[in-house]
Each structure stands twice: as C-alpha cells, then as structure tokens.
C-alpha atoms as one frame of an Amber mdcrd trajectory, in Angstrom:
protein
 -17.630 -20.323  11.685 -15.995 -17.736  10.391 -17.298 -13.736   9.466 -15.608
 -10.522   8.439 -13.553 -10.279  11.508 -11.691 -13.381  10.567  -8.673 -13.478
   8.692  -8.624 -14.564   4.983  -7.143 -17.486   5.681  -9.537 -18.781   8.688
 -12.235 -17.619   5.902 -10.800 -19.696   3.159 -10.410 -22.710   5.486 -14.131
 -22.554   6.624 -15.439 -22.306   2.927 -13.575 -25.181   1.589 -15.033 -27.092
   5.043 -18.262 -26.349   4.035 -18.927 -24.338   7.544 -19.906 -21.325   5.727
 -20.660 -20.545   2.063 -19.069 -17.920   0.374 -22.028 -16.289  -1.260 -22.869
 -15.770   2.864 -19.333 -14.455   3.529 -19.715 -11.937   0.475 -23.081 -10.694
   1.330 -21.591 -10.006   4.622 -18.839  -7.952   2.996 -21.065  -5.816   0.772
 -23.771  -5.275   3.638 -20.947  -3.999   5.797 -19.287  -1.868   2.892 -23.022
  -0.329   2.311 -23.280   0.647   5.644 -20.033   2.242   6.306 -18.907   3.522
   2.885 -21.014   6.869   3.013 -18.693   7.373   6.260 -15.564   6.209   4.940
 -15.769   7.036   1.396 -13.131   4.148   0.953 -14.329   2.537  -2.133 -15.022
   4.187  -5.502 -17.203   1.280  -6.949 -18.690  -1.810  -5.439 -19.647  -4.656
  -7.705 -22.165  -6.419  -6.251 -23.836  -8.601  -8.969 -19.986  -9.771 -10.057
 -19.382 -10.402  -6.694 -22.313 -12.535  -5.840 -21.449 -14.514  -9.093 -18.366
 -15.069  -8.410 -18.996 -16.181  -4.687 -21.828 -18.400  -6.143 -19.313 -20.097
  -8.628 -17.143 -21.083  -5.723 -19.761 -22.732  -4.014 -20.295 -24.874  -6.989
 -16.746 -25.665  -7.374 -16.664 -26.580  -3.342 -19.796 -28.941  -3.898 -18.732
 -30.840  -6.710 -15.470 -31.811  -5.056 -12.944 -29.345  -7.003  -9.760 -28.462
  -5.227 -10.268 -24.851  -4.162  -7.614 -22.134  -3.826  -6.029 -20.762  -0.851
  -8.154 -17.591  -0.961 -11.397 -19.263  -2.408 -14.195 -17.269  -1.315 -12.388
 -14.321   0.245 -13.728 -11.154  -0.045 -10.824  -8.777  -1.429 -10.830  -5.103
  -2.403  -8.542  -3.864  -5.025  -7.065  -0.210  -4.879  -8.288   1.840  -8.183
  -5.109   1.981 -10.259  -4.987  -1.782 -10.906  -6.658  -3.101 -14.537  -9.653
  -5.506 -13.530 -11.405  -6.225 -17.211 -14.375  -4.477 -17.606 -14.251  -2.763
 -14.372 -14.058   1.061 -14.320 -10.301   1.817 -13.073  -9.606   5.566 -12.666
  -6.787   6.057 -10.526  -9.314   8.398  -8.988  -8.655  10.935 -11.459 -11.324
  12.673 -13.790  -8.979  12.013 -16.814  -9.977   8.228 -16.522 -13.511   8.750
 -14.982 -14.910   6.707 -17.606 -12.067   3.983 -18.362 -13.020   0.288 -18.170
  -9.895  -1.552 -19.119 -10.219  -4.829 -21.824  -7.539  -6.953 -19.556  -6.878
  -7.883 -16.218  -3.774  -7.257 -14.075  -1.610 -10.136 -13.444  -2.043  -9.500
  -9.835  -5.848  -9.645 -10.507  -5.382 -13.200 -12.590  -3.642 -14.591  -9.693
  -5.793 -13.622  -7.189  -8.825 -15.084  -9.198  -6.737 -18.292  -9.745  -6.770
 -18.612  -5.610 -10.148 -18.393  -5.438 -10.841 -14.437  -4.252 -13.596 -12.561
  -4.743 -13.272  -8.808  -5.885 -16.195  -7.008  -4.179 -14.903  -3.697  -5.531
 -12.359  -0.978  -6.121 -10.738   1.366  -3.692 -10.260   5.315  -3.056  -6.846
   6.472  -3.560  -4.977   9.548  -4.019  -4.865  10.195  -7.829  -2.736   8.417
  -9.991  -1.098   7.099  -6.216   0.668  10.595  -5.931  -0.291  11.296  -2.416
   0.259  10.607   1.344  -3.515  11.601   2.631  -5.777  10.490   0.178  -6.920
  14.094  -0.534  -5.856  14.064  -3.867  -8.608  12.072  -4.863 -10.826  13.274
  -7.673 -14.039  11.211  -5.666 -13.249  12.872  -2.290 -11.009  11.872   0.782
 -10.872   8.864   2.347 -11.542   8.967   6.292  -9.821   6.960   8.581 -11.931
   4.459  10.475 -10.147   5.171  14.119 -11.284   9.052  13.726 -13.362  10.450
  10.687 -11.690  13.635  10.978  -8.267  11.918  10.306  -6.507  10.863   7.167
  -6.031   6.863   6.790  -2.732   7.708   4.821  -2.090   7.723   1.030  -2.303
   6.932  -1.572  -3.295   3.431  -0.554  -6.101   5.035   1.922  -9.141   3.256
   0.783  -7.543  -0.469   1.034  -6.234   0.314   4.301  -9.707   1.921   5.771
 -11.649  -1.041   4.338  -9.409  -3.471   6.214  -9.430  -1.777   9.185 -13.013
  -1.480   8.873 -13.785  -5.033   8.442 -15.376  -4.696   5.228 -12.965  -6.962
   3.713  -9.962  -8.917   5.427  -7.480  -8.208   2.518  -7.028  -5.596  -0.081
  -4.347  -4.659  -2.650  -2.546  -1.472  -2.445   0.758  -0.339  -4.556   3.618
   1.421  -2.864   5.611   3.905  -4.330   7.158   5.866  -1.564   5.239   4.330
   1.364   1.988   3.869  -0.287   0.956   0.384   1.300   2.929   0.677   4.639
   1.834   4.300   5.692  -1.807   3.866   5.299  -1.584   0.760   6.796   0.521
   2.297   9.910  -2.587   4.993  10.214  -5.297   2.863  10.034  -3.791   0.082
  12.454  -3.564  -2.843  10.005  -0.528  -4.696   8.448   1.182  -3.707   4.941
   3.814  -5.501   3.148   5.736  -3.871   0.306   7.370  -6.671  -1.427  10.857
  -6.377  -3.142  11.045  -4.666  -6.514  10.402  -7.169  -8.821   8.719  -9.988
  -6.533   5.256  -9.185  -7.733   4.393  -8.007 -11.460   3.352  -4.641 -11.892
   1.722  -5.524 -15.451  -1.811  -3.718 -15.484  -0.754  -1.287 -12.630  -1.364
   2.370 -13.904   2.240   3.544 -13.989   3.150   6.505 -11.938   7.170   5.692
 -11.319   8.124   2.535 -12.843  11.738   2.152 -11.041   9.680   2.448  -7.610
   5.999   1.297  -7.957   5.328  -2.158  -6.215   1.870  -3.776  -5.708   1.421
  -5.527  -2.253  -0.905  -6.726   0.259  -2.704  -4.825   3.346  -4.042  -7.105
   5.834  -5.448  -7.266   9.456  -2.013  -9.580  10.449   1.018 -10.903   9.172
  -0.080 -14.612   8.156  -2.771 -13.022   5.733   0.167 -11.153   4.707   2.614
 -14.103   4.140  -0.797 -15.804   2.241  -1.130 -13.022  -0.267   2.380 -12.515
  -1.012   2.591 -16.314  -1.843  -0.248 -16.113  -4.173   1.162 -12.641  -5.902
   4.527 -13.621  -6.188   6.721 -15.014  -9.477   7.800 -14.029 -12.637   5.395
 -12.735 -15.563   6.253 -12.968 -19.294   4.125  -9.259 -19.416   6.456  -7.740
 -17.361  10.146  -7.786 -17.682  10.952  -6.149 -14.301   9.327  -8.891 -12.455
  12.115 -11.555 -11.235  12.574 -14.861 -11.597  13.671 -15.699  -7.816  12.465
 -18.553  -6.098   9.485 -18.006  -3.939   9.792 -19.757  -0.694   6.737 -20.963
   1.285   6.542 -17.773   3.658   3.778 -19.287   5.634   6.231 -22.021   6.804
   8.622 -19.602   7.688   6.285 -17.785  10.297   7.339 -19.405  13.937   6.290
 -16.632  16.587   9.600 -16.067  17.627  12.851 -13.933  16.295  15.753 -15.738
  17.850  18.913 -15.247  16.014  17.827 -12.566  14.331  19.953  -9.408  14.821
  17.636  -6.268  13.661  19.678  -2.954  13.210  18.500   0.364  14.841  19.290
   3.492  13.034  19.010   5.816  16.274  20.574   8.535  14.696  17.968   8.936
  11.950  14.682   8.160  13.914  15.950  10.391  16.545  14.993  13.802  14.718
  11.843  14.983  14.039   9.705  12.121  15.244   6.453  13.110  17.322   7.140
  12.013  20.771   4.188   9.522  21.021   5.827   7.631  17.896   9.017   7.797
  19.745   7.757   6.291  22.721   5.909   3.587  20.988   9.125   2.721  18.969
  11.151   2.696  22.147   8.787   0.299  23.807   8.527  -2.019  20.745  12.417
  -2.728  20.807  11.896  -3.982  24.109   9.316  -6.221  22.759  11.646  -7.069
  20.146  14.086  -8.189  22.630  11.627 -10.415  24.417  10.981 -12.454  21.454
  15.035 -13.248  21.003  16.144 -10.840  18.645  19.360  -8.877  19.141  19.596
  -5.385  18.763  22.282  -3.672  17.061  22.725  -0.270  16.307  23.711   1.012
  12.770  23.893   4.223  10.733  22.254   5.105   7.502  24.467   8.125   6.699
  22.549   9.104   3.809  18.883   8.336   4.579  18.380  12.197   5.610  18.576
  12.751   1.873  15.935  10.203   0.659  13.470  13.042   0.283  14.647  15.195
  -2.048  15.850  12.518  -3.764  12.648  10.563  -4.046  10.868  13.662  -5.178
  13.422  14.186  -8.002  12.917  10.738  -9.224   9.561   9.906  -8.787   8.275
  13.471 -10.424  10.857  12.754 -13.553   9.179   9.367 -13.802   5.598  10.520
 -13.378   5.799  13.297 -15.923   7.241  10.635 -18.609   4.451   7.837 -17.590
   1.372  10.624 -17.745   2.061  12.204 -21.073   0.052   9.148 -22.561  -3.128
  10.921 -20.903  -3.884  13.289 -23.632  -7.360  12.651 -24.886  -6.493  10.935
 -27.767  -6.702   7.283 -27.363  -8.636   6.862 -23.957  -9.964   8.600 -21.300
 -11.309  12.218 -20.943 -11.454  14.682 -23.610 -11.887  18.214 -23.318 -15.116
  19.379 -24.965 -12.908  22.365 -26.450 -11.092  20.153 -28.782 -12.172  21.482
 -31.762  -9.948  24.472 -31.116  -7.040  22.545 -32.394  -4.833  19.353 -30.997
  -2.594  21.966 -28.856  -5.257  23.251 -27.333  -7.214  19.802 -27.065  -4.239
  18.345 -25.381  -3.818  21.595 -22.821  -7.386  21.497 -21.934  -7.565  17.798
 -21.713  -4.696  17.534 -19.242  -5.620  20.775 -17.487  -9.136  19.712 -16.691
  -8.313  16.100 -16.103  -5.560  16.279 -13.534  -5.931  17.323 -10.068  -3.683
  20.104  -8.036  -1.152  17.492  -7.206  -0.368  15.451 -10.375   0.312  18.810
 -12.262   2.699  20.108  -9.432   4.564  16.695  -9.877   4.414  16.469 -13.801
   5.779  20.075 -13.874   8.679  19.438 -11.389   9.324  16.292 -13.036   9.500
  18.182 -16.469  11.424  20.859 -15.220  14.200  17.895 -13.648  14.324  16.433
 -16.995  14.941  19.761 -19.108  18.070  21.014 -20.855  20.456  22.499 -18.465
  18.737  20.948 -15.318  19.033  17.212 -16.053  22.493  16.909 -14.391  21.894
  19.347 -11.789  19.073  17.627 -10.542  18.049  14.186 -12.056  21.302  12.770
 -12.657  22.353  14.017  -8.614  19.508  12.007  -7.325  20.337   9.042  -8.903
  23.968   9.425  -7.664  22.486   9.947  -4.057  20.115   6.932  -4.908  23.372
   4.626  -5.265  24.836   6.188  -1.754  21.240   4.903  -0.454  21.715   1.551
  -1.586  25.474   1.407  -0.319  24.322   2.465   2.973  21.718  -0.608   3.201
  24.155  -3.162   1.958  26.870  -1.926   4.534  24.175  -2.134   7.401  23.065
  -5.941   5.939  26.605  -6.884   6.824  25.906  -7.033  10.372  22.197  -7.312
  10.482  19.386  -9.171   9.160  16.605  -6.451   9.186  16.525  -2.711  10.094
  13.567  -1.568  12.425  11.943   2.170  12.514   8.789   3.899  12.703   6.473
   3.829   9.588   5.773   7.325   9.895   7.112  10.169  12.366   3.806  11.280
  13.150   0.324   9.627  14.249  -2.645  10.245  11.858  -3.056  13.799  11.044
  -6.331  15.606  10.512  -7.872  16.335   7.006  -6.799  19.361   5.737  -4.069
  20.295   8.004  -1.187  19.760   5.760  -2.970  20.588   2.301  -1.521  23.889
   1.989   1.930  22.820   2.968   3.034  20.281   0.453   6.572  20.270   1.712
   5.256  19.198   5.167   3.379  16.414   3.496   6.142  15.288   1.885   8.376
  14.803   5.344   5.797  12.641   6.475   7.271  10.004   4.083  10.950  10.510
   5.566  10.985   6.441   6.769   9.257   4.965   3.915  10.637   6.375   0.603
  14.331   4.973   1.018  13.111   1.450   0.744  11.557   2.177  -2.595  14.546
   3.956  -4.111  16.409   1.009  -2.848  14.194  -1.467  -4.050  14.278  -3.480
  -0.622  10.923  -5.343   0.508   9.282  -3.582   3.913   6.323  -4.341   6.313
   4.478  -2.367   8.961   2.481  -3.407  11.685   0.749  -2.169  14.229   2.842
  -0.940  17.394   0.905   1.616  19.622  -2.050   3.598  19.991  -2.000   7.352
  20.951  -4.479   9.416  22.569  -5.632  12.432  20.433  -8.435  14.839  20.974
 -11.287  15.141  18.171 -14.562  16.009  17.632 -16.534  13.375  19.820 -13.793
  14.364  22.413 -10.553  11.962  23.061  -9.898   9.338  20.595  -7.218   6.507
  20.069  -4.818   6.772  17.101  -2.702   3.884  15.643   1.144   3.899  15.054
   3.000   1.312  13.112   6.479  -0.266  13.179   8.482  -0.812  10.025  10.954
  -4.017   9.192  13.108  -3.285   6.066  14.784  -6.439   4.489  17.268  -7.554
   2.347  16.053  -7.908  -1.450  14.103 -10.836  -2.034  14.039 -11.639   1.636
  10.449 -11.058   2.807  10.531 -14.408   4.800  12.627 -12.639   7.515  10.886
  -9.734   7.738   7.649 -11.395   7.761   8.776 -13.701  10.661   9.940 -10.894
  13.069   6.780  -9.251  12.188   4.622 -12.347  13.164   7.110 -12.531  16.085
   6.366  -8.948  17.106   2.678  -9.107  16.482   1.942 -12.407  18.731   4.132
 -10.825  21.429   1.217  -7.747  21.709  -2.081  -6.872  21.587  -2.069  -4.302
  18.782  -2.933  -6.298  15.836  -5.878  -7.048  17.635  -7.318  -3.659  18.469
 -10.193  -2.492  16.206 -11.641   0.989  15.333 -14.438   2.216  17.504 -17.056
   1.772  14.356
C-alpha cells in the first residue's frame, strides 16, 4: 500500500484500486508538512481544509465507479507564483502579501482535472529572482539534506518539499534554472519543458521570453507523467505551442541504446568544483553502460550566457513588474496621501526586496535611451549565436549532457553579499532558457561536506538538454541513467 515515500504514479494507482484512500494520503502529507515545515520553511501556505475536501471528493468519485484521472488523490505542492483561485498567491513578495487571485492558472486547472490534491503553496525567491531561495520575504528555505545549506532557487520550496517526502510532486517555474538547480541541490528530479510546451497563463511573470512551468518529482517516471498532464495548447496563452504531445511514459525504456550524447568538455572544464567534475565523469561512464554513444561537442558562445541572461531577464523584469504600483491590487504604502508619484515610489520601495530592486534597476538601465543598442540589442544578438551553437550540436547528437550546477549546495548566507558569484552558479542552466530548449536534472552523486552536526552528504545533479519539443528523448536518457544508479533512491537524513 502506498505512502508518501511512493511515487505519484503508484499513489494514484493504489487510490484508484481502493488499496488506500485519498483522504488517508492527504492526511499523511499534511501531518508531515506540519512536522517538518518549521525546520524547512518550504511552504508559505498550507490549505488543510481545501485539500481534505478535495481528497474526500476523489474518494466519492472512486466509490461511485467514476473514472479517475492519472493523478487522482496525489498530494501536490505549487510554487507560490502560480495563481490558484481564492488562495493567497504572493510570489514570496510583500507587495502581494494579501493577493488572492480570482482565477486558476491553466496548469492548476489541468492538475485538478487529473485528480490532483493541492496541499499548499511553496516558498520561493521573490518573483522567482534568485538561486538560493534567500530572497523570499518569508525567510529562506532550508535544504533537507543539511539545514545550514541552500535548497537552490528559485523553486527551493518545491524541491525541498519533494526531497523531504512531504509531497511526491510539486510545480516549479524555470527562468534560468529555477527548477533544475534546486532539484540538483535537493537530490530530486526537475524538468524544464521546451518554451511553449506548457501554458504560462496564471504564472506571475518574471521574464516572459524565458519563463516555463515544469514538475519537480522524486524520479523520471513521475516527471513524464506530470508533463503528460501539463502539456498542450491554451487559448489563454498565445505562446503555448500547438505541438503534438507524445506519450512520454511509453517512451521510457530504461536504456539509451542508439542515443548520441554530446559532451561539451571545454565548457564544463573551467570553474567546476572537483567533486562535481568527478561525479560528472563517473556519470559519463554510466551513460556508456546504458548503450549511449558519447560525442565531444563545442558550445563556443556558452561562456557568454550569464551576461546575456542577466541583460535579457532584467529588461523583461523591469517591464513586467511595472504593474505592481499599489493602484489596482497588492500592497499600497500608507504614505499614499502625499500624491501619486510618492505613492508609487513608496509602495515599490517598501514592497520589493533588494534583489528585485536590483534587477528592476538593471533592466531599466539597459532599456534606456543611449544604452539599448549597447546592452539589450547586443545581448539578443549573442542569444542568437547561442541558439546556433545548439542547432549545430544537434546536427550530430540527440542530447547534450553537463552538470546542473558547477558547485554543490552552498551555505545559507555564503553568497548573499556577492551577487555576481551567485549569478555564476547558473552558468550551466541559463542558456537552455535563452534558447528555449527542454532540460532535465537528475541526481548523480553525493559529496561529503562539513556542517554544524559534523560531516553531511550533499546531492549533485546531472543535466540533459534536448532538441525543441523532444522531451521524450531526454526523459528516456534520464530514465536509463536513473535505473543504472542508486542516486534517485537516496533520501535526506530527516
């Protein structure tokens, strides 16, 4: 009989067969969240009553003989930048502290149509801007593997919730690595779909040409199942693609025979922690054992991805976040009586955190007269070169492999005074968003580190990048790697 340590597919199957009730599984999730969230701070909001009512509805449907969806009764957490009707949605920002949207994001509608039970909203970096989850207005999330370490960001709450077995599946959003990097830091699986594969309607926008919603799960099978549920066109989102959605689960074969995997050795050889590099090299040997062929490739412009990303994303953030002015919804400064301009200024100064302000100012600067051509336009030109690099690579390979992060999970507070070092931690993830490709991170090792309680073990992630709308191939390779290793079955010492 399933419990929270089973995967989502097994839980849904047991509920459909009557071996366990949705209410029972929901209570397990709520009890575990209640015990662990004080330490982890992974949830901004837990919706006990709503979740139990939904679980009871699933049990009634099963008892009546009604057909159940593929996620029937599965407890799911949602990053707090996705709209759920009537549920507080803050993006972990004071400026939206009391905002409760009057509509559901398309991803929420699809999850509930599939029978999922939403148990709460997870903590994240404010407006998804960050790589450590330390930028939240509600405090940092702590890594379940070591409470003095970051879980990664910006979807750190979702990754921590899955790693701690509070839920088997959570939604995150990925603008420059915000699903894959926290998945790597927390020892779970994180899938960033192709841009347009999943609707962004109801996602609070950060950078509209980069943002993508995706699942964080304990294994590849659940990632494939979740992607099956979430994918497809949406009349509410003009960027949602009309591309056919394959059967992702059917493509999982536990082997990668005839798959050619590109290894950008020059790109991954500089600035990578020795423990990460050792795990990466060992992973290449595992991939050979699954039947894959490794091919050396070059991504000559990938080293420029960080400056390009932080010009493009800040420019788009400056535009998107202009809507938070205290007029229509959200926080309004109490000093609004001093005039409209003062109200705007005070509201944004008091409502936004330091990192969000930094990115708004950077973005406004690069879009300003006299600097647009020198910065934003040049960044877009290099973005095109990055796209051409991957197109050239995919002429000879099916998948590209690299570490998810150049470093293991770092200590909370370690990089907060040096934003540039924080940004550089995203070197292997940002180009995937700039080009719009799919990417998945899976656990590939554990490294020893010294913490307050002695030596602890920290997860390392391996990233597979695929061609546009070819999530099937990266899921197949990731599944083969997962079944050839034990890393995805390791649990944090909670």
